[in-house]
OpenMM code with the backbone's topology and positions (N, CA, C; nanometers):
from openmm import Vec3, app, unit

residues = "MET VAL HIS LEU SER PRO ASP ASN ARG LEU LEU ALA SER LEU ILE LYS GLN GLU GLN ALA TYR ALA SER SER LEU PHE SER LEU LEU ASN ALA SER ARG SER SER LEU SER SER LEU VAL ILE TYR ALA SER SER SER PRO PRO ALA ILE SER PRO THR LEU LYS GLY VAL ALA ALA ALA LEU SER GLY ALA ASP ASP ALA LEU ARG ALA TYR ALA ASP ALA LEU GLY GLU TRP VAL ASP GLN LEU LYS ALA VAL SER GLU LYS GLU GLU GLU VAL ALA THR ILE GLY ARG ASP ARG GLU ILE LEU".split()
positions = [
    Vec3(-2.4183, -2.9181, 2.1806),
    Vec3(-2.3373, -2.7924, 2.1293),
    Vec3(-2.3569, -2.6394, 2.1933),
    Vec3(-2.3214, -2.5703, 2.2141),
    Vec3(-2.3654, -2.4712, 2.2587),
    Vec3(-2.3034, -2.3385, 2.1202),
    Vec3(-2.4471, -2.2883, 2.1143),
    Vec3(-2.4230, -2.1753, 1.9537),
    Vec3(-2.3641, -2.0498, 2.0436),
    Vec3(-2.2823, -1.9806, 1.9668),
    Vec3(-2.2101, -1.8820, 2.0549),
    Vec3(-2.2232, -1.7588, 1.9266),
    Vec3(-2.2827, -1.6717, 1.9664),
    Vec3(-2.2661, -1.5398, 1.8919),
    Vec3(-2.1596, -1.5190, 1.7780),
    Vec3(-2.1613, -1.4704, 1.6606),
    Vec3(-2.0695, -1.4785, 1.6038),
    Vec3(-1.9665, -1.3284, 1.6548),
    Vec3(-1.8344, -1.3403, 1.6427),
    Vec3(-1.7193, -1.2762, 1.6538),
    Vec3(-1.6091, -1.2546, 1.5840),
    Vec3(-1.6904, -1.1088, 1.5088),
    Vec3(-1.6144, -1.0805, 1.3518),
    Vec3(-1.4446, -1.0755, 1.4047),
    Vec3(-1.3750, -1.0848, 1.4861),
    Vec3(-1.2545, -1.0716, 1.5520),
    Vec3(-1.2258, -1.1835, 1.4827),
    Vec3(-1.2473, -1.2571, 1.5133),
    Vec3(-1.1562, -1.4053, 1.5110),
    Vec3(-1.1776, -1.4553, 1.3288),
    Vec3(-1.2962, -1.4285, 1.2945),
    Vec3(-1.2578, -1.3931, 1.1150),
    Vec3(-1.1760, -1.3509, 1.0462),
    Vec3(-1.1704, -1.2122, 1.1434),
    Vec3(-1.0693, -1.0676, 1.0717),
    Vec3(-0.9066, -1.1540, 1.0680),
    Vec3(-0.9238, -1.1648, 1.1762),
    Vec3(-0.8105, -1.2412, 1.2369),
    Vec3(-0.7417, -1.3805, 1.1714),
    Vec3(-0.8068, -1.4618, 1.1008),
    Vec3(-0.7889, -1.5659, 1.0314),
    Vec3(-0.7807, -1.5083, 0.9070),
    Vec3(-0.8613, -1.3774, 0.8171),
    Vec3(-0.8398, -1.3198, 0.7324),
    Vec3(-0.6700, -1.2814, 0.7174),
    Vec3(-0.6615, -1.2194, 0.7971),
    Vec3(-0.5210, -1.1369, 0.8362),
    Vec3(-0.3802, -1.2666, 0.8240),
    Vec3(-0.4493, -1.3626, 0.9066),
    Vec3(-0.3292, -1.4556, 0.8931),
    Vec3(-0.3228, -1.5419, 0.7761),
    Vec3(-0.4145, -1.5979, 0.6895),
    Vec3(-0.4028, -1.6251, 0.5426),
    Vec3(-0.3606, -1.5525, 0.4883),
    Vec3(-0.3450, -1.4091, 0.4676),
    Vec3(-0.3228, -1.2720, 0.4044),
    Vec3(-0.1714, -1.3119, 0.4211),
    Vec3(-0.1331, -1.3222, 0.4862),
    Vec3(0.0443, -1.3358, 0.5436),
    Vec3(0.0513, -1.4164, 0.5120),
    Vec3(0.0024, -1.5571, 0.5171),
    Vec3(0.0618, -1.6880, 0.4750),
    Vec3(0.0626, -1.6630, 0.3118),
    Vec3(-0.0392, -1.6483, 0.2574),
    Vec3(-0.0097, -1.6141, 0.1131),
    Vec3(0.0611, -1.5229, 0.0457),
    Vec3(0.1066, -1.4313, 0.1122),
    Vec3(0.1888, -1.3344, 0.0741),
    Vec3(0.3234, -1.4119, 0.0686),
    Vec3(0.3563, -1.4567, 0.1934),
    Vec3(0.4508, -1.5279, 0.2216),
    Vec3(0.4967, -1.6348, 0.1089),
    Vec3(0.3678, -1.7384, 0.0639),
    Vec3(0.3850, -1.8046, -0.0361),
    Vec3(0.4621, -1.7695, -0.1176),
    Vec3(0.3727, -1.6890, -0.1649),
    Vec3(0.4178, -1.5960, -0.2955),
    Vec3(0.5545, -1.5542, -0.3217),
    Vec3(0.5974, -1.4832, -0.1957),
    Vec3(0.7399, -1.4680, -0.2339),
    Vec3(0.8578, -1.5495, -0.2422),
    Vec3(0.7952, -1.6565, -0.1328),
    Vec3(0.8607, -1.7986, -0.1657),
    Vec3(0.8854, -1.8509, -0.3297),
    Vec3(0.8013, -1.8581, -0.3910),
    Vec3(0.7548, -1.8670, -0.5271),
    Vec3(0.8898, -1.8089, -0.5972),
    Vec3(0.8566, -1.6640, -0.5912),
    Vec3(0.9346, -1.5949, -0.6968),
    Vec3(1.0860, -1.6214, -0.6290),
    Vec3(1.1211, -1.6724, -0.5378),
    Vec3(1.2151, -1.6606, -0.5485),
    Vec3(1.2580, -1.8104, -0.5766),
    Vec3(1.2046, -1.8640, -0.5257),
    Vec3(1.2523, -2.0424, -0.6045),
    Vec3(1.1650, -2.0083, -0.7920),
    Vec3(1.1279, -1.9420, -0.8269),
    Vec3(1.1738, -1.9397, -0.9604),
    Vec3(1.3126, -1.8313, -1.0569),
    Vec3(1.3449, -1.7560, -0.9096),
    Vec3(1.4895, -1.7119, -0.9811),
    Vec3(1.5941, -1.8225, -0.9701),
    Vec3(1.5693, -1.9478, -0.8601),
    Vec3(1.6798, -2.0253, -0.8171),
    Vec3(1.6892, -2.1035, -0.9230),
    Vec3(1.5431, -2.1629, -0.9967),
    Vec3(1.5347, -2.2987, -1.0798),
    Vec3(1.5933, -2.2328, -1.2065),
    Vec3(1.6097, -2.0406, -1.2469),
    Vec3(1.6161, -2.0458, -1.3879),
    Vec3(1.7849, -2.0535, -1.3955),
    Vec3(1.8729, -2.0095, -1.2858),
    Vec3(1.9984, -2.0389, -1.2422),
    Vec3(2.0432, -2.1529, -1.1821),
    Vec3(1.9969, -2.2578, -1.1997),
    Vec3(1.9794, -2.4491, -1.2234),
    Vec3(1.9688, -2.5035, -1.3506),
    Vec3(1.8456, -2.4684, -1.3872),
    Vec3(1.8820, -2.4372, -1.5547),
    Vec3(2.0043, -2.4146, -1.6557),
    Vec3(2.0403, -2.3084, -1.5881),
    Vec3(2.1739, -2.2169, -1.6833),
    Vec3(2.2711, -2.3207, -1.6306),
    Vec3(2.2980, -2.3500, -1.5220),
    Vec3(2.4029, -2.4429, -1.4516),
    Vec3(2.3948, -2.5589, -1.5353),
    Vec3(2.2893, -2.6223, -1.5288),
    Vec3(2.2897, -2.7504, -1.6294),
    Vec3(2.3282, -2.7831, -1.7600),
    Vec3(2.2700, -2.6374, -1.8211),
    Vec3(2.3153, -2.6003, -1.9486),
    Vec3(2.4354, -2.6134, -1.9719),
    Vec3(2.5307, -2.5880, -1.8758),
    Vec3(2.6769, -2.5276, -1.9180),
    Vec3(2.7490, -2.6604, -1.8385),
    Vec3(2.6854, -2.7274, -1.7887),
    Vec3(2.7852, -2.8112, -1.7516),
    Vec3(2.8283, -2.9329, -1.8406),
    Vec3(2.8906, -2.9914, -1.7869),
    Vec3(2.9466, -3.1188, -1.8522),
    Vec3(2.8624, -3.1915, -1.9354),
    Vec3(2.8573, -3.2682, -2.0613),
    Vec3(2.7625, -3.4001, -2.1185),
    Vec3(2.7142, -3.4729, -1.9537),
    Vec3(2.8101, -3.5005, -1.8834),
    Vec3(2.7829, -3.6486, -1.8325),
    Vec3(2.7213, -3.5907, -1.6880),
    Vec3(2.6809, -3.4529, -1.6352),
    Vec3(2.6333, -3.4629, -1.5594),
    Vec3(2.4850, -3.3476, -1.6022),
    Vec3(2.4951, -3.2993, -1.6917),
    Vec3(2.4274, -3.1992, -1.7803),
    Vec3(2.2756, -3.2681, -1.7542),
    Vec3(2.2531, -3.4151, -1.8095),
    Vec3(2.1070, -3.4419, -1.7874),
    Vec3(2.0342, -3.4614, -1.6660),
    Vec3(2.1317, -3.4818, -1.5524),
    Vec3(2.1001, -3.5267, -1.4607),
    Vec3(2.0690, -3.3807, -1.3489),
    Vec3(2.1021, -3.2741, -1.3820),
    Vec3(2.1136, -3.1903, -1.3345),
    Vec3(1.9538, -3.1391, -1.3981),
    Vec3(1.9840, -3.1478, -1.5352),
    Vec3(1.8435, -3.1121, -1.5905),
    Vec3(1.6993, -3.1770, -1.5736),
    Vec3(1.7160, -3.3171, -1.5040),
    Vec3(1.6447, -3.3822, -1.4861),
    Vec3(1.5295, -3.3598, -1.3081),
    Vec3(1.6417, -3.2700, -1.1934),
    Vec3(1.6502, -3.2210, -1.1294),
    Vec3(1.5756, -3.1024, -1.1723),
    Vec3(1.6174, -3.0115, -1.2722),
    Vec3(1.5487, -2.8878, -1.2642),
    Vec3(1.4098, -2.9171, -1.2795),
    Vec3(1.3820, -3.0036, -1.3834),
    Vec3(1.2165, -3.0399, -1.4061),
    Vec3(1.1158, -3.0904, -1.3114),
    Vec3(1.2064, -3.1669, -1.2406),
    Vec3(1.0910, -3.2343, -1.0705),
    Vec3(1.0940, -3.0881, -1.0097),
    Vec3(1.1798, -2.9983, -0.9925),
    Vec3(1.1862, -2.8815, -0.9415),
    Vec3(1.0939, -2.8105, -0.9625),
    Vec3(1.0424, -2.7897, -1.1118),
    Vec3(0.9639, -2.7138, -1.1968),
    Vec3(0.8152, -2.7800, -1.1380),
    Vec3(0.8295, -2.8910, -1.1722),
    Vec3(0.7064, -2.9586, -1.1631),
    Vec3(0.6393, -2.9592, -0.9951),
    Vec3(0.7270, -2.9276, -0.9111),
    Vec3(0.7046, -2.8767, -0.7218),
    Vec3(0.6041, -2.7735, -0.7391),
    Vec3(0.7579, -2.6814, -0.8492),
    Vec3(0.6719, -2.5153, -0.7907),
    Vec3(0.5804, -2.5100, -0.8959),
    Vec3(0.5136, -2.5735, -0.9851),
    Vec3(0.3972, -2.5663, -1.1028),
    Vec3(0.2415, -2.6264, -0.9961),
    Vec3(0.3147, -2.7369, -0.8931),
    Vec3(0.1889, -2.7456, -0.7692),
    Vec3(0.1847, -2.6632, -0.6637),
    Vec3(0.2761, -2.5704, -0.6185),
    Vec3(0.2845, -2.4958, -0.5146),
    Vec3(0.2219, -2.3652, -0.5499),
    Vec3(0.2464, -2.3530, -0.6605),
    Vec3(0.1853, -2.2287, -0.7901),
    Vec3(0.0179, -2.2391, -0.7599),
    Vec3(-0.0548, -2.3610, -0.7834),
    Vec3(-0.1474, -2.4114, -0.8008),
    Vec3(-0.2269, -2.3939, -0.6362),
    Vec3(-0.1691, -2.4967, -0.5650),
    Vec3(-0.1961, -2.4419, -0.4307),
    Vec3(-0.1829, -2.2693, -0.3993),
    Vec3(-0.1017, -2.2640, -0.4130),
    Vec3(-0.0633, -2.1254, -0.3894),
    Vec3(-0.2175, -2.0218, -0.4229),
    Vec3(-0.2585, -2.0444, -0.5705),
    Vec3(-0.3596, -1.9881, -0.6362),
    Vec3(-0.5145, -2.0346, -0.5687),
    Vec3(-0.5234, -2.1535, -0.5403),
    Vec3(-0.6416, -2.2034, -0.4238),
    Vec3(-0.5598, -2.1511, -0.3139),
    Vec3(-0.5195, -2.1000, -0.2698),
    Vec3(-0.5374, -2.0213, -0.1203),
    Vec3(-0.5907, -1.8809, -0.1169),
    Vec3(-0.5123, -1.8300, -0.2227),
    Vec3(-0.6114, -1.6864, -0.2669),
    Vec3(-0.7099, -1.7104, -0.2634),
    Vec3(-0.7729, -1.7726, -0.3902),
    Vec3(-0.9313, -1.7967, -0.3582),
    Vec3(-1.0243, -1.8142, -0.2492),
    Vec3(-0.9221, -1.9062, -0.1366),
    Vec3(-0.9673, -1.9307, 0.0072),
    Vec3(-0.9870, -1.7411, 0.1013),
    Vec3(-0.8779, -1.7040, 0.0362),
    Vec3(-0.8913, -1.5586, 0.1011),
    Vec3(-0.9837, -1.4993, 0.0633),
    Vec3(-1.0359, -1.4999, -0.0488),
    Vec3(-1.1317, -1.4370, -0.1185),
    Vec3(-1.2301, -1.4892, -0.0514),
    Vec3(-1.3147, -1.6112, -0.0449),
    Vec3(-1.4161, -1.6121, -0.0174),
    Vec3(-1.4306, -1.6341, 0.1445),
    Vec3(-1.3341, -1.6308, 0.2360),
    Vec3(-1.3110, -1.5368, 0.3624),
    Vec3(-1.3781, -1.4177, 0.3753),
    Vec3(-1.3347, -1.3425, 0.2522),
    Vec3(-1.3354, -1.1614, 0.2975),
    Vec3(-1.4895, -1.1719, 0.2302),
    Vec3(-1.5424, -1.2604, 0.1434),
    Vec3(-1.7121, -1.2881, 0.1367),
    Vec3(-1.7841, -1.2965, 0.2581),
    Vec3(-1.7130, -1.3966, 0.3589),
    Vec3(-1.8133, -1.4373, 0.4143),
    Vec3(-1.8193, -1.3693, 0.5233),
    Vec3(-1.7077, -1.2360, 0.5581),
    Vec3(-1.6935, -1.1551, 0.6375),
    Vec3(-1.8447, -1.0489, 0.6006),
    Vec3(-1.8069, -1.0048, 0.4924),
    Vec3(-1.8828, -0.9011, 0.4261),
    Vec3(-2.0789, -0.9459, 0.3969),
    Vec3(-2.0818, -1.0854, 0.4519),
    Vec3(-2.1856, -1.1111, 0.4546),
    Vec3(-2.2745, -1.1272, 0.5805),
    Vec3(-2.1625, -1.1281, 0.6707),
    Vec3(-2.1861, -1.1484, 0.8593),
    Vec3(-2.2123, -0.9586, 0.8911),
    Vec3(-2.1299, -0.9086, 0.8103),
    Vec3(-2.1597, -0.7609, 0.8488),
    Vec3(-2.2857, -0.7289, 0.8055),
    Vec3(-2.3493, -0.7759, 0.6882),
    Vec3(-2.4548, -0.7263, 0.6199),
    Vec3(-2.5387, -0.7882, 0.7198),
    Vec3(-2.5304, -0.9038, 0.7799),
    Vec3(-2.6574, -0.9539, 0.8788),
    Vec3(-2.6557, -0.9211, 0.9897),
    Vec3(-2.5394, -0.8396, 1.0660),
    Vec3(-2.4911, -0.7786, 1.1538),
    Vec3(-2.5904, -0.6235, 1.1547),
    Vec3(-2.5593, -0.5682, 1.0518),
    Vec3(-2.6749, -0.4767, 1.0138),
    Vec3(-2.7763, -0.5037, 1.0161),
    Vec3(-2.8318, -0.5775, 0.9313),
    Vec3(-3.0172, -0.5985, 0.9708),
    Vec3(-3.0219, -0.5986, 1.0843),
    Vec3(-2.9316, -0.7071, 1.1652),
    Vec3(-2.9922, -0.7502, 1.3199),
    Vec3(-3.0100, -0.5975, 1.3751),
    Vec3(-2.9057, -0.4924, 1.3748),
    Vec3(-2.9568, -0.3578, 1.4180),
    Vec3(-3.0293, -0.3254, 1.3978),
    Vec3(-3.1044, -0.3302, 1.2587),
    Vec3(-3.1957, -0.2252, 1.2175),
    Vec3(-3.2842, -0.2840, 1.2425),
    Vec3(-3.3363, -0.4269, 1.2733),
    Vec3(-3.4014, -0.4911, 1.3465),
    Vec3(-3.4438, -0.4987, 1.4355),
    Vec3(-3.3444, -0.4430, 1.5632),
    Vec3(-3.4034, -0.4176, 1.6927),
    Vec3(-3.4088, -0.2563, 1.7019),
    Vec3(-3.3897, -0.1937, 1.6367),
    Vec3(-3.4012, -0.0648, 1.5870),
    Vec3(-3.5712, -0.0490, 1.6165),
    Vec3(-3.6174, -0.0998, 1.4823),
    Vec3(-3.7451, -0.1124, 1.4152),
    Vec3(-3.8337, -0.1714, 1.5783),
] * unit.nanometer
topology = app.Topology()
chain = topology.addChain("A")
for resn in residues:
    res = topology.addResidue(resn, chain)
    for name in ("N", "CA", "C"):
        topology.addAtom(name, app.Element.getBySymbol(name[0]), res)
């Protein structure tokens, strides 16, 4: 395998795309929370025959939201780690340039 010199544009593009994805995911989660609240209120005011079923659906959706929020939080940490890698690459590039000058 041939080793290519690092291209910071690729990492910058990855960080940008991951940030956009994370932002979209958090927007979705906020909309989902509002929708879930409406479903819970609707379930509470529904007739006793269907209220438990609707509450069960709301509980399942809440669990899915919790799992998706954990994923979104992990994605945020991933973006932070990518930023740290980018900063380290910049430091290494600066040291390499300084070394060439000396």
